[in-house]
C-alpha positions, 0 to 999 in steps of 0.5 A: 499499500502506498504511503500518504504523501505529506500536504504541500504545507508540511513538505514546504515546512520540512524543506525549510527545515533543512530536508532535501527529500521533502523538495523531491516530493514536491518536484515529483508531485509537480514536475509533469504539470510544470514541465507541460505548462512551459512546453505550451509557451516554449515549443522546444522540448529539450528547452522546455525541460531546462526551464522547467528544471529552472523553475524547480532550482529557483523554488528551492532557493526561494523557498525560505521566503515562502510563507504560505501566504498562497498555496504552494502550487501557485506560487511555483506557477509564478516561478514557472511563468516568469522563467518561461517569460524569461526564456522567451525575451531573451529569444533563446527558443528555437523559433520553427515548431515541428509538427509533432511538437505542435500535436504531441499533447492535443489530449491535454488541451480541450477534449472533444466530448466537451464540445460535442454531445453527438454519439460517437460515430466516424463523422463525429470523431472526425468532427471532434478531431477537426475541432480540437486542432482548430482550438490548438491553432487558435490558442497558438495564435493567441498572444502570450499573455491571453494564451498563458491565462487561458491555459492556467484557467482551462488546462490547468484548472486554476481559480481566477485568484490564482492565475492572478497570483500566478500571473501577478496582475489584477483579477479583473485583468485575468478575467479580461484575458480569459474572456478575449482568448474564448472570444477568439478561440470561439471565432475560430471554431465557429466555421467548424461548428456551422459546418458540423451542423450542415447538410454534409453531417 
């Protein structure tokens, strides 16, 4: 039987007390989510891995200053966001995106079943894939701040308050960015949805 892992708050206290293994548990818990988040902004997997590692290094160095005023994962996401932004602004990422990189994590975006309620048929599956591709393309074309906000909300499931904390901006700005992102995605989706409702299907 797997031993229960202590809460983030307990693990942070243990790290602050000098227990390295407690930080290893935090890394194991969040490394996939942080890497996945970073990869959405830095499309080079190798560089995304470096940025994710740098995120945890920065977190480890700064964890003594963490006072628990926010959730640990929110604090960690803020570090990841800032580290990713720095990598982008330093222009050290490869601007070319291979098809494999761009489509390697479609399943982490929007589930077609959340967008379509019809029974699965070859036609509906085809339309579902088209919708997923359209949503991903729409997200890729968003400005960085809008893409980051919608990713933290729709992919990572963070609250508006946590997103505001992670992106270090007012909650009203977060709501505006998410609204604008959703509008842009809906605009790209509209022709696909309308086509689905046509005679062809």
